[in-house]
C-alpha positions, 0 to 999 in steps of 0.5 A: 539542532538535530533534535529540533530538526527531527521534531519539525520533520515529525510534526509538519504543518497539516490539516486534520479532519474526519469524514462522515460515516459511510458503509464499510466495504469489509464488514457488512452492516458496519460503518466507517469513519476515517481520520485524515491528516493533509500534509502539503510537504511530508518528509520521509521521516514523518511518513515512516513514523506514521506508517509504523503506527498503522497509518496509510497514504494516498496522495498528500493524505495520511489516514487511519480508521476511527470507527465507532465500536469497531477495531477490526482493521489491524496493520500487518507487515512482512519480515523481509530478512526471514521471508520464506518463499512458497512453491507457488510463489517461486513459480510466479517468479519463473513465469515473470522471468521476461517481464520488464520492471521499471522503478521510477517516480510516480507518473501519469500517462494515458496508458496508466488511466486506461489500465486503471479503468480496465482493472476496475471494470474487471473487478466490478464484474468479478467481485462487484466492486463499485466502479466509475472511470477515474479522471486524470486529475483524480489519478494525479491527486491520489497517486502522483502528488505527495510522493516527494522523494520517497514515493515510487511506482514500479511498472511491469511491462510484457511484450512492450505493453504496460500490464501492471503498476505498483505504487509504493513508498520507500521508507527509512525502515521498509516499503509501504505497499500503497496500491497495485493494479494490473491488466486482467488479460495477463492474469496467468502471470500472477502479477499481484503476487509477483509485485509483492515478491518484487517488493520483498526483493527490492527491500532486501537489496536496499537492506530494509527489514519490512514490507508494510501491507496495510490492513487485515480484517479477519474474515474478509476475503479481499485480504486473504492473499496477505496471509500468504507472505510469511513471516509477518507481524501485526499491530493492534491500534494506532499509537500516537507518534510519541508512543512506540508501536508494539508489533507482534508476530502473527501466525494466521 
């Protein structure tokens, strides 16, 4: 009976499709194609299994790249038990000694929308990101729907003001980092770094061994920060759910 239940949880009803190719944001001149699985009701067991195998989640969509002639997106994860804090990371923790942290189910307020749009307008100016203001409907579909019992948000509050939002999945074997955005007026607090350090702390409290950081693309500056959290493991490819993922130590 338990085996049948497990099989059902690992194979929920889904709609599978891929998008037409579009320009890659990470490798100039390359094209991207994504494979999607839309799952109305995903279990934590299913989410754990696919994220172990290199998938990502936004809303009710699970996905991974299937780009023609390119295999540069490698999944990486942080080893929580053996984590080593750098000197600069310890300073980031001290700078946030009075930062209030709230962990709860993903929510949607006007403060969320305002902060999200402010952050992306800043990244458009600083790093030439494509930007248009997100609607409440889009935000809800991307960050609130599909959370079920494992998706959470971590709110960062300074001087009674929302300054950072970290979307995560708390899985059976770790935490999957989905998306983080912050108030650029508070850049001195190193909130991006601090949010990952708090994930590591939370995983330790929950006795979870891994932080799933998403993809690494060699030579892409947008991902440079991911190599600063050691030790880490890397996964090449996207094995089927019936296959064991082969993670290896990564020394970048």
